[in-house]
C-alpha positions as CSV (number, residue, x, y, z in Angstrom):
1,M,75.4,-26.0,-13.2
2,L,76.6,-22.8,-11.6
3,E,77.5,-23.4,-8.1
4,I,78.3,-20.5,-6.0
5,E,80.0,-20.9,-2.5
6,L,80.1,-17.9,-0.1
7,A,80.6,-18.0,3.6
8,N,81.0,-22.1,3.7
9,L,77.2,-21.9,1.8
10,K,76.8,-23.6,-1.4
11,Y,73.7,-23.0,-3.8
12,Q,73.7,-25.2,-6.0
13,P,70.4,-24.2,-8.7
14,V,68.0,-27.2,-8.9
15,N,64.9,-27.8,-11.5
16,I,61.8,-25.8,-9.9
17,K,58.3,-25.6,-10.8
18,Y,56.8,-22.9,-10.3
19,G,53.3,-22.9,-11.9
20,S,51.3,-24.7,-9.4
21,S,52.6,-21.8,-7.0
22,L,51.7,-18.9,-9.3
23,I,48.4,-20.3,-10.4
24,K,47.3,-21.0,-6.4
25,L,48.5,-16.9,-5.6
26,R,46.7,-16.2,-9.2
27,K,43.4,-18.0,-8.4
28,G,43.3,-17.4,-4.9
29,H,43.5,-13.3,-5.4
30,N,41.0,-13.9,-8.0
31,F,42.8,-12.8,-11.4
32,T,42.6,-13.2,-14.6
33,Q,46.4,-14.6,-16.3
34,Q,46.0,-11.0,-18.6
35,Q,45.6,-9.0,-15.4
36,I,49.1,-10.6,-14.1
37,A,50.7,-10.7,-17.6
38,D,49.5,-6.3,-17.7
39,E,51.2,-5.8,-14.1
40,L,54.7,-7.4,-15.1
41,F,54.4,-5.9,-18.7
42,V,54.5,-9.2,-19.9
43,S,52.2,-11.0,-22.7
44,R,49.6,-13.5,-21.4
45,S,51.3,-16.2,-22.6
46,T,54.2,-15.5,-21.7
47,Y,52.6,-15.4,-18.0
48,A,51.0,-18.7,-19.0
49,S,53.9,-20.4,-20.2
50,W,55.6,-19.7,-16.7
51,E,52.1,-21.4,-14.9
52,S,52.5,-24.2,-17.3
53,D,56.3,-24.6,-16.6
54,N,57.2,-24.1,-20.1
55,N,59.6,-21.3,-19.4
56,E,61.0,-20.2,-16.1
57,I,60.4,-16.9,-14.4
58,P,63.0,-14.5,-14.8
59,L,64.0,-13.1,-10.9
60,T,62.6,-9.7,-12.0
61,K,59.5,-10.5,-12.4
62,F,59.8,-13.4,-9.6
63,L,60.2,-10.3,-6.9
64,K,57.6,-8.0,-8.6
65,L,55.0,-10.9,-8.2
66,S,56.3,-10.9,-4.5
67,K,55.4,-7.4,-4.1
68,F,52.4,-7.6,-5.8
69,Y,50.8,-10.6,-3.7
70,N,52.3,-8.9,-0.8
71,I,54.4,-11.3,0.1
72,S,57.9,-11.7,1.5
73,L,60.1,-13.5,-0.2
74,V,60.8,-16.3,1.7
75,E,57.3,-16.5,2.2
76,F,57.0,-17.2,-1.8
77,I,59.9,-19.7,-1.5
78,H,58.2,-22.1,0.8
79,L,55.0,-21.6,-0.9
80,I,57.4,-22.7,-4.1
81,E,58.7,-25.4,-1.5
82,T,55.4,-26.9,-0.2
83,E,54.6,-27.2,-4.0
84,N,57.6,-29.1,-4.9
85,H,57.6,-31.4,-1.8
86,I,61.7,-30.0,-2.1
87,V,63.6,-27.3,0.6
88,L,65.4,-24.7,-1.0
89,L,66.0,-22.4,2.6
90,K,67.6,-24.6,4.6
91,S,66.4,-22.3,7.6
92,V,65.1,-18.8,8.4
93,E,67.9,-17.6,9.7
94,N,70.0,-18.0,6.1
95,A,67.0,-17.3,3.9
96,E,67.8,-13.9,3.4
97,T,71.6,-14.8,2.3
98,Q,70.3,-18.0,0.0
99,V,68.2,-14.9,-1.9
100,M,71.3,-12.7,-2.0
101,L,72.7,-14.9,-3.9
102,L,70.1,-15.8,-6.5
103,L,70.1,-11.9,-7.0
104,K,73.7,-11.5,-7.4
105,E,73.4,-14.8,-9.7
106,E,71.0,-13.0,-12.0
107,L,72.4,-9.9,-11.6
108,A,75.7,-11.4,-13.0
109,N,73.3,-12.7,-15.9
110,I,71.7,-9.7,-16.6
111,R,75.4,-8.1,-16.7
112,S,76.6,-10.5,-19.1
113,L,73.2,-10.3,-21.3
114,L,74.0,-6.1,-21.6
115,S,78.0,-6.8,-22.3
116,N,77.6,-9.3,-25.2
117,K,75.0,-6.0,-26.6
118,M,77.8,-3.9,-26.6
């Protein structure tokens, strides 16, 4: 597993289940899987695979869902924490830093994929 250290803050990825949080948000807003899939420009089966925890949701789609549901990333992460009975964000004060670490990791993954295609 990748470990990132920034100003004495360590981030170690854990296996997180997003499905129940995605279902809770979708059903709470009375949307179908197809409506959310259309909003994210993915197939319904791709979105369904995220809800069933068969595939990991890309961070870019996570961000788009946050905007779509009009909730902050911190609120979205706290929902996932509650559903998983875990703590991802150690405190609200460093939540932004932790989210930035996740974004940096995702950006590095995207850059790597792009460089491999060139």
